[in-house]
C-alpha positions as CSV (number, residue, x, y, z in Angstrom):
1,X,0.0,0.0,0.0
2,X,1.5,3.4,-1.1
3,X,1.2,6.6,0.8
4,X,1.0,9.8,-1.2
5,X,2.6,12.9,0.3
6,X,0.6,16.1,0.3
7,X,3.7,18.4,0.8
8,X,4.3,20.9,-2.1
9,X,7.1,20.1,-4.4
10,X,10.2,22.3,-4.0
11,X,11.2,24.4,-7.0
12,X,14.6,23.6,-8.3
13,X,17.2,26.1,-7.0
14,X,19.1,28.2,-9.6
15,X,22.8,27.7,-9.9
16,X,24.8,30.8,-8.7
17,X,26.3,31.3,-12.1
18,X,22.9,31.3,-13.9
19,X,21.7,33.9,-11.4
20,X,24.7,36.2,-11.9
21,X,24.4,35.9,-15.6
22,X,20.7,37.0,-15.4
23,X,21.6,40.0,-13.4
24,X,24.3,41.1,-15.9
25,X,21.9,40.7,-18.8
26,X,19.3,42.9,-17.0
27,X,21.9,45.6,-16.3
28,X,23.1,45.5,-20.0
29,X,19.5,46.0,-21.2
30,X,19.0,48.8,-18.8
31,X,22.2,50.6,-19.8
32,X,21.3,50.2,-23.5
33,X,17.9,51.8,-22.9
34,X,19.5,54.7,-21.1
35,X,22.0,55.3,-23.9
36,X,19.2,55.1,-26.4
37,X,17.4,57.8,-24.5
38,X,20.5,60.0,-24.4
39,X,21.2,59.7,-28.1
40,X,17.7,59.5,-29.3
41,X,17.3,61.4,-32.6
42,X,13.9,62.6,-31.3
43,X,15.8,64.8,-28.8
44,X,15.3,68.5,-29.8
45,X,17.8,71.1,-28.8
46,X,16.7,74.7,-28.2
47,X,18.1,77.4,-30.4
48,X,20.4,78.6,-27.6
49,X,21.8,75.2,-27.1
50,X,22.4,74.7,-30.8
51,X,24.2,78.1,-30.9
52,X,26.3,77.1,-27.9
53,X,27.3,73.8,-29.5
54,X,28.1,75.5,-32.8
55,X,30.2,78.1,-31.0
56,X,32.1,75.4,-29.2
57,X,32.8,73.5,-32.4
58,X,34.0,76.7,-34.1
59,X,36.2,77.5,-31.2
60,X,37.6,74.0,-31.3
61,X,38.3,74.3,-35.0
62,X,40.0,77.7,-34.5
63,X,42.2,76.2,-31.8
64,X,43.2,73.3,-34.1
65,X,43.9,75.7,-36.9
66,X,46.2,77.8,-34.7
67,X,47.9,74.7,-33.4
68,X,48.5,73.5,-37.0
69,X,49.8,76.9,-38.0
70,X,52.2,77.0,-35.0
71,X,53.5,73.5,-35.8
72,X,54.0,74.4,-39.4
73,X,56.0,77.5,-38.4
74,X,58.1,75.4,-36.0
75,X,58.7,72.9,-38.8
76,X,59.9,75.7,-41.1
77,X,62.2,77.0,-38.4
78,X,63.7,73.5,-38.0
79,X,64.1,73.2,-41.8
80,X,65.9,76.5,-41.9
81,X,68.1,75.6,-39.0
82,X,69.0,72.3,-40.7
83,X,69.8,74.0,-44.0
84,X,72.1,76.5,-42.2
85,X,73.8,73.6,-40.3
86,X,74.3,71.7,-43.6
87,X,75.8,74.8,-45.3
88,X,78.1,75.4,-42.3
89,X,79.2,71.8,-42.4
90,X,79.8,71.9,-46.1
91,X,81.9,75.1,-45.8
92,X,83.8,73.5,-43.0
93,X,84.6,70.4,-45.1
94,X,85.7,72.6,-48.0
95,X,87.9,74.7,-45.8
96,X,89.5,71.6,-44.2
97,X,90.1,70.1,-47.7
98,X,91.8,73.3,-48.9
99,X,94.0,73.4,-45.8
100,X,94.8,69.7,-46.3
101,X,95.7,70.3,-50.0
102,X,97.8,73.3,-49.0
103,X,99.7,71.4,-46.3
104,X,100.4,68.7,-48.8
105,X,101.5,71.1,-51.5
106,X,103.9,73.0,-49.2
107,X,105.0,70.1,-47.1
108,X,108.4,70.0,-49.0
109,X,108.9,73.7,-49.0
110,X,111.9,73.7,-46.6
111,X,113.5,70.7,-48.3
112,X,113.0,72.4,-51.7
113,X,114.6,75.6,-50.4
114,X,117.7,73.7,-49.3
115,X,117.8,71.9,-52.6
116,X,117.9,75.2,-54.5
117,X,121.3,76.0,-53.0
118,X,122.7,72.8,-54.6
119,X,121.2,73.9,-57.9
120,X,122.8,77.3,-57.5
121,X,126.2,75.7,-56.9
122,X,125.9,73.4,-60.0
123,X,124.9,76.4,-62.2
124,X,127.9,78.4,-60.8
125,X,130.2,75.5,-61.6
126,X,128.9,75.3,-65.2
127,X,129.1,79.1,-65.7
128,X,132.7,79.2,-64.7
129,X,133.8,76.8,-67.4
130,X,136.2,77.5,-70.2
131,X,136.0,76.3,-73.8
132,X,138.1,73.2,-73.3
133,X,136.0,71.9,-70.4
134,X,132.9,71.4,-72.5
135,X,134.2,68.0,-73.7
136,X,135.3,67.0,-70.2
137,X,133.4,64.0,-68.7
138,X,133.0,65.8,-65.3
139,X,131.4,68.8,-67.0
140,X,128.9,66.6,-68.8
141,X,128.2,64.8,-65.6
142,X,127.5,68.0,-63.7
143,X,125.3,69.2,-66.6
144,X,123.3,65.9,-66.5
145,X,122.9,66.1,-62.7
146,X,121.7,69.7,-63.0
147,X,119.1,68.8,-65.6
148,X,117.8,65.9,-63.5
149,X,117.4,68.1,-60.5
150,X,115.5,70.7,-62.5
151,X,113.2,68.0,-63.8
152,X,112.5,67.0,-60.2
153,X,111.8,70.6,-59.2
154,X,109.3,70.9,-62.1
155,X,107.5,67.7,-61.1
156,X,107.0,69.2,-57.7
157,X,105.5,72.4,-59.1
158,X,108.7,74.4,-58.4
159,X,109.2,77.0,-61.1
160,X,112.3,79.1,-61.9
161,X,111.9,82.9,-61.8
162,X,114.4,84.7,-64.1
163,X,113.3,88.4,-64.3
164,X,116.1,89.7,-66.5
165,X,115.1,93.0,-68.2
166,X,111.7,93.0,-66.5
167,X,110.4,95.8,-64.2
168,X,111.3,95.3,-60.6
169,X,108.6,93.6,-58.5
170,X,108.9,94.0,-54.8
171,X,106.8,90.9,-54.2
172,X,109.2,88.6,-56.1
173,X,112.6,90.4,-56.3
174,X,115.1,91.6,-53.9
175,X,117.5,94.5,-54.8
176,X,121.1,93.9,-54.1
177,X,122.7,96.6,-56.3
178,X,121.7,99.7,-58.3
179,X,123.7,101.3,-61.1
180,X,123.3,103.6,-64.0
181,X,122.2,102.0,-67.3
182,X,120.5,102.6,-70.6
183,X,117.3,100.9,-69.3
184,X,114.5,102.6,-67.5
185,X,114.6,103.1,-63.8
186,X,113.9,100.1,-61.7
187,X,114.5,97.6,-64.5
188,X,116.3,94.4,-63.7
189,X,119.6,94.5,-65.5
190,X,121.2,91.5,-63.9
191,X,120.0,88.4,-62.0
192,X,122.5,87.5,-59.3
193,X,120.5,84.6,-58.0
194,X,117.4,83.2,-59.6
195,X,114.1,83.2,-57.8
196,X,111.7,80.3,-57.5
197,X,107.9,79.7,-57.0
198,X,106.2,76.7,-55.6
199,X,102.6,76.1,-56.7
200,X,102.5,79.7,-57.9
201,X,103.6,81.2,-54.6
202,X,107.0,82.6,-53.7
203,X,109.6,80.2,-52.5
204,X,112.7,82.3,-52.8
205,X,113.0,85.9,-54.2
206,X,115.3,86.6,-57.0
207,X,118.5,88.6,-56.1
208,X,118.8,91.3,-58.7
209,X,120.6,94.4,-59.9
210,X,118.4,97.2,-61.1
211,X,119.0,100.4,-63.1
212,X,118.8,103.8,-61.4
């Protein structure tokens, strides 16, 4: 024999996760409804509010334009500064290259000056010859050595300066004697010692005699 219970059946309890999920869903729906109300296209602004919003937008646009203009001006200033820096660096490089070339050109200046004294002595030895010595082996040897030395001087851009019968030039000549002559005053009438230039610049002035 079965006994039926008259007690009411218990409703099944909801799991905690399901309950929390339901609450989150309700809150999301509520937030969506509030956002819809705030952004509803049916909302009508008063003329004053519309003017205010328009003025705020115009002011914002004006601020942005001024900011853009300021940044453009700063950009131009940076470009100008960079161009000046590049120009200064380029000039610096050119100046350093010129100085380097100059130092290389005139590095042997002192050595060349000493070498000229040897050339002078060889020329004096050849100028003091008599007729019989021209066939002498020593004479021909000295003549050959002098020629070779002058070739070396020319290869190193050292040029001979022989201003005979030219007007006296204080930049390249040095007066040793003056005497009366048929030539115009301050004309070189004798070269006592030749002058030389190196790369177009004075290495040694010519020692000269000029007319009064």
